[in-house]
C-alpha positions as CSV (number, residue, x, y, z in Angstrom):
1,M,24.4,26.5,46.8
2,A,21.5,26.1,44.4
3,L,19.1,26.3,47.4
4,V,20.7,29.5,48.5
5,I,20.2,31.0,45.0
6,L,16.5,30.0,44.9
7,T,15.8,31.6,48.3
8,H,17.0,34.9,47.1
9,I,14.7,35.0,44.0
10,N,11.8,37.4,44.2
11,P,8.5,35.6,44.9
12,N,6.8,37.3,41.9
13,I,9.5,36.0,39.6
14,M,9.0,32.5,41.0
15,K,5.2,32.8,40.3
16,N,6.0,33.9,36.7
17,I,8.4,30.9,36.2
18,A,5.8,28.5,37.6
19,C,3.1,30.0,35.3
20,I,5.4,29.8,32.3
21,L,6.4,26.2,33.0
22,S,2.7,25.2,33.6
23,S,1.7,26.8,30.4
24,A,4.6,25.1,28.5
25,F,3.5,21.6,29.9
26,A,-0.1,22.3,29.0
27,L,0.9,23.3,25.5
28,I,3.1,20.2,25.0
29,F,0.2,18.1,26.3
30,L,-2.3,19.7,23.8
31,I,0.1,19.4,20.9
32,S,0.8,15.7,21.6
33,S,-2.9,14.9,21.9
34,C,-3.8,16.7,18.6
35,K,-3.8,13.5,16.5
36,P,-6.5,13.0,13.9
37,K,-9.6,11.5,15.6
38,V,-10.1,7.9,14.7
39,N,-13.7,6.9,14.2
40,P,-13.8,3.1,13.5
41,E,-17.6,3.1,12.9
42,Q,-17.3,5.9,10.3
43,D,-14.3,4.2,8.7
44,T,-16.2,0.9,8.5
45,E,-19.2,2.6,6.8
46,D,-16.9,4.5,4.4
47,I,-15.1,1.2,3.4
48,K,-18.5,-0.4,2.7
49,S,-19.5,2.6,0.7
50,V,-16.4,2.5,-1.4
51,I,-16.8,-1.2,-2.2
52,N,-20.5,-0.8,-3.0
53,A,-19.9,2.3,-5.1
54,E,-17.2,0.5,-7.1
55,T,-19.6,-2.3,-7.8
56,Q,-22.3,0.1,-8.9
57,A,-19.9,1.8,-11.3
58,W,-19.1,-1.6,-12.7
59,I,-22.9,-2.4,-13.1
60,D,-23.3,1.0,-14.8
61,K,-20.4,0.3,-17.1
62,N,-18.7,3.5,-16.0
63,P,-14.9,2.9,-16.1
64,D,-14.0,6.5,-15.1
65,K,-16.1,6.3,-12.0
66,M,-14.7,2.8,-11.2
67,K,-11.2,4.3,-11.3
68,E,-12.0,6.9,-8.7
69,Y,-12.1,4.1,-6.1
70,Y,-8.6,2.7,-6.7
71,I,-5.1,3.6,-5.7
72,Q,-3.3,4.3,-9.0
73,D,0.2,3.0,-8.4
74,E,2.5,0.2,-9.5
75,F,1.2,-2.1,-6.6
76,Q,-2.5,-2.0,-7.6
77,T,-3.5,-5.7,-7.8
78,R,-6.5,-7.7,-8.9
79,L,-6.7,-11.5,-8.5
80,N,-9.6,-13.5,-9.9
81,I,-9.9,-17.2,-8.9
82,Q,-12.4,-19.6,-10.5
83,D,-12.0,-23.3,-9.8
84,S,-8.3,-24.0,-10.5
85,I,-7.8,-21.1,-12.9
86,Y,-6.7,-17.7,-11.8
87,S,-5.6,-14.4,-13.3
88,I,-3.6,-11.7,-11.7
89,T,-3.1,-8.1,-12.8
90,T,-0.5,-5.9,-11.1
91,G,0.2,-2.2,-11.7
92,W,-2.2,0.7,-12.4
93,D,-1.3,0.8,-16.1
94,K,-2.6,-2.8,-16.5
95,R,-5.5,-2.4,-14.1
96,S,-6.7,0.7,-15.8
97,T,-6.7,-1.0,-19.2
98,A,-8.5,-4.0,-17.7
99,I,-11.2,-1.7,-16.3
100,D,-11.7,0.0,-19.6
101,T,-11.8,-3.3,-21.5
102,L,-14.3,-4.8,-19.0
103,A,-16.6,-1.9,-19.2
104,K,-16.4,-1.7,-23.0
105,Y,-16.8,-5.4,-23.7
106,A,-18.8,-6.8,-20.8
107,D,-21.5,-9.0,-22.3
108,W,-24.9,-8.2,-20.7
109,V,-26.9,-9.6,-23.5
110,G,-29.7,-11.8,-22.1
111,V,-29.2,-10.5,-18.5
112,D,-32.2,-9.1,-16.8
113,H,-33.2,-8.3,-13.2
114,F,-29.5,-8.1,-12.1
115,K,-29.1,-7.5,-8.4
116,V,-26.0,-7.7,-6.2
117,E,-26.1,-8.4,-2.5
118,K,-23.0,-8.1,-0.2
119,E,-22.6,-9.6,3.2
120,F,-19.6,-8.1,4.9
121,L,-18.0,-10.9,7.0
122,A,-15.0,-9.0,8.5
123,I,-13.5,-5.6,8.3
124,K,-10.2,-4.7,10.1
125,I,-8.8,-1.2,10.2
126,M,-5.2,-0.4,11.2
127,D,-4.4,3.3,11.0
128,N,-4.5,4.1,7.2
129,T,-4.8,0.5,6.0
130,A,-7.8,-1.9,6.1
131,W,-9.1,-5.1,4.7
132,A,-12.6,-6.3,4.2
133,I,-13.8,-9.9,3.5
134,L,-17.3,-10.2,2.0
135,K,-19.6,-12.6,0.3
136,E,-21.1,-11.3,-2.9
137,T,-24.2,-12.8,-4.4
138,Q,-25.3,-11.8,-7.9
139,N,-28.9,-12.8,-8.8
140,M,-30.2,-12.3,-12.3
141,T,-32.4,-13.7,-15.0
142,Y,-30.2,-15.0,-17.8
143,H,-32.0,-15.7,-21.1
144,G,-35.2,-16.2,-19.1
145,S,-33.8,-18.5,-16.5
146,P,-32.9,-17.5,-12.9
147,A,-29.2,-17.6,-12.3
148,T,-27.0,-16.9,-9.2
149,T,-23.2,-16.5,-8.8
150,V,-21.5,-16.3,-5.4
151,A,-18.0,-15.2,-4.6
152,L,-15.8,-14.5,-1.7
153,I,-14.0,-11.2,-2.0
154,N,-11.0,-9.8,0.0
155,V,-10.4,-6.1,-0.5
156,V,-7.3,-4.3,0.9
157,L,-7.8,-0.5,1.2
158,E,-5.6,2.4,2.0
159,K,-6.7,5.8,3.3
160,V,-5.3,8.5,1.0
161,G,-6.1,12.2,1.6
162,G,-8.9,11.1,4.0
163,D,-10.6,8.8,1.5
164,W,-10.5,5.0,1.4
165,K,-9.1,3.6,-1.9
166,I,-8.8,0.0,-3.1
167,S,-5.3,-1.3,-3.3
168,C,-5.8,-5.0,-3.8
169,F,-9.0,-6.9,-4.9
170,V,-9.2,-10.7,-4.7
171,K,-12.3,-12.4,-6.0
172,S,-12.9,-16.2,-5.7
173,N,-16.0,-17.6,-7.2
174,I,-17.5,-20.4,-5.0
């Protein structure tokens, strides 16, 4: 019976129905493919830039600038490991205070020719979350003698409002 009904429909109406259905499918296809474009190379460069800028703000003793690079929530975490001693700070209220204290009381007396080099060993990006592992070498002259410190750093980042922010920072001196 359905076949009989379709044979009695005006050909112009059939063309209009076909056109409407084709347009609807095209619209559905376009809408479903309108996801934000992922650019892994740009995200990788942005992540490196955030990590380097946070370090520069620390060197400049600028806590307000440092704070711009962090997610400011209760899960914000910093873990420092040196030999068998470690310290962990969790929560933005504690991290913010630690950043202010570090910038205010960092002892740079006797330090000259300070330079930081970073070697990014691995960066993995998954949607709006990423992690980076890097080797950081700090070269300086300390009270007239050359000095070097080396650390392995693991940084977890989240993309918030299009910008990468540090969520967790783990530093282990080696």
